[in-house]
C-alpha positions, 0 to 999 in steps of 0.5 A: 863258766860251768863245769860239766854236770854241775849246772853252775853258771856265772850270770851277766849280773856277776852272780852265780846260779845253780840249777837242780831238779825239783821234779816234773811238771804236769806235762812231764817236763822237768821242773827246775829249782835255782840257787843264787850266790855271790861266789861259785863255792857258795852256790856249789855248797847250797846246790849240793844240799838242794840236790840231795834234798830233792832227790830224797823227796823224789825217791820217797814221794814221786816226781810230781812238782806241780803245786797243790793249788794248780793240781787242785783247780784242774781236778775241780774243773774236771768235776764241774760237770758232775758236781752240783753247782752248790757243791762246786761253789762250796769246794772252791770257796773253802779251798780258796779261803782255808787251804790255798793260802797255806799249802797252795804253792807247795809241790805235790811231792813235798806235801807230807803228813806233817804238812797236813797236820800243821794245816789242821793246827793252823785252823784250830789256832784260828778258832775254826769250828770243829765241824768246819775243820772236818768238812774242809779236811774232807774236801782238801784231801780228795785231790791228794787221793786222786794224785796218789791213785794216778801215781803222781805221788808215791805216799798218800799224806792224809793218813792218821791225821788228828782232827778236833772232836766234833761236838754233837749239838742237838737242837731243842724244840719250842715249848707247846706254849711258845709254839702256840704263840708263834702259830697264832701270830703266823695266822694273824700275819700276811700269808706270805710272812706267816705261811713259811712258819706254818710249813716248818711247824706243821710239815717239818720243812727246811727253810730252803725247801720252803723257799723252793716249794711250788704249787705244782708240788702241792696236791690239795686234792690228795693233801700231799706235799712233794719236796724235791728242790731247795733254794739256797745262797751259795758263795762265789769265788769271783766278781763283785757279789760274794754269793748268789741264790740258787734253785737246785734239786734236793741235796740227797735222795732222802731229801726228796719225799712226800709229806701228808698235809694235816688239816690245820696246814691244809686250810692255810695252803688252800687260802694261799692257793686262791691268792697265788699269782705265781708258781711259788708257794712263798713268792716274792715278785713271782720268784722264790722268797729268799731264805734270808727274807723268810728269816727276817719276817720270822724274827719280826713275828717273834717280837710280836709274840714276845719271844726270843732266842728261837732259831727258824730251824727249831720249828722243824725240830718242834715238828719232829718232837710233836710227832714223837710225842704222839707216839709216831713211828720213828721210821716214818718220822725219819722219812718225813724229815728226809733223814738218811736213817732213824739214827740220824733223827735220834742223834739230831733231836734230843727231845725225840730221843728222850721221848723214845726212852720214856716210851720204852720205860712206860711200855716196860712198866705196863707189861710188868703190871699186866704180868 
């Protein structure tokens, strides 16, 4: 039984069913919602509430009732040809872990600013680091912005969202005494274990850049290193393995750079080159040495040096700090590190900033004494 225009029917199981419009699917067809009840009057009452609610949603935020997850996966799939494999993997991993479980099944036209703010609060309640929240938020809002640009939704929900303040954690350098201990131990160790430490300390390379460095990028005659690739572990969204190793171009145009080889490093690179059996400077069975293995041997080397609480990345920072201590030009140092700007160098490296300030004061005092 049904009255004209009501969309209320009695089912074979003797329950009543009401149907209302939620919006439209991706193909433009109407997306219906359903109400069930034991009596006609119960369904009619609840159906009216849902009809009014969804009519208001459509008027305020458009007809698109496709779920966020469905739209997002389609959006990501279209961009697979232009995104780096590592970037695509990171987007998919973070969406599946931090976003889809909470708002994945919500239709686009029902996602509001309150929805997004509640999601951010969920992340904070889970004690996610502020930096992770910021990155994930930037990823999750990209498909919503596209939906807005394509007029699938009328309102862009990611406006005036409050995010936790990120802490600027600056990495401290290794002392000159500890640096010397590490260097001595690195030179005592087998080349394959010691050379990565020297490349970080003497050339400021990142661990992924060290793993990816090939002999064709080492110009011993002109004493230059060309940094253009990185070797990293990226998350996988499916399969038995949680991650895979990927050799890829450097992350940004600034990361591609030329680094002069100093006399100390040149000696050890030349020695390693004579023993080389494959294309990679730090090789493991003719393949790039995995960053995790480099880190493992670094910690073993630290134990032999009676050192602790030093991260591999601090070696790169130590290189930057020593450059500053030698009154190096901040623009040149920034270029050596592969930073996008000198401000990024100073924001990242506390010691470099302090050294710069000390030099300014010393210069000021020298000028005053001359006057």
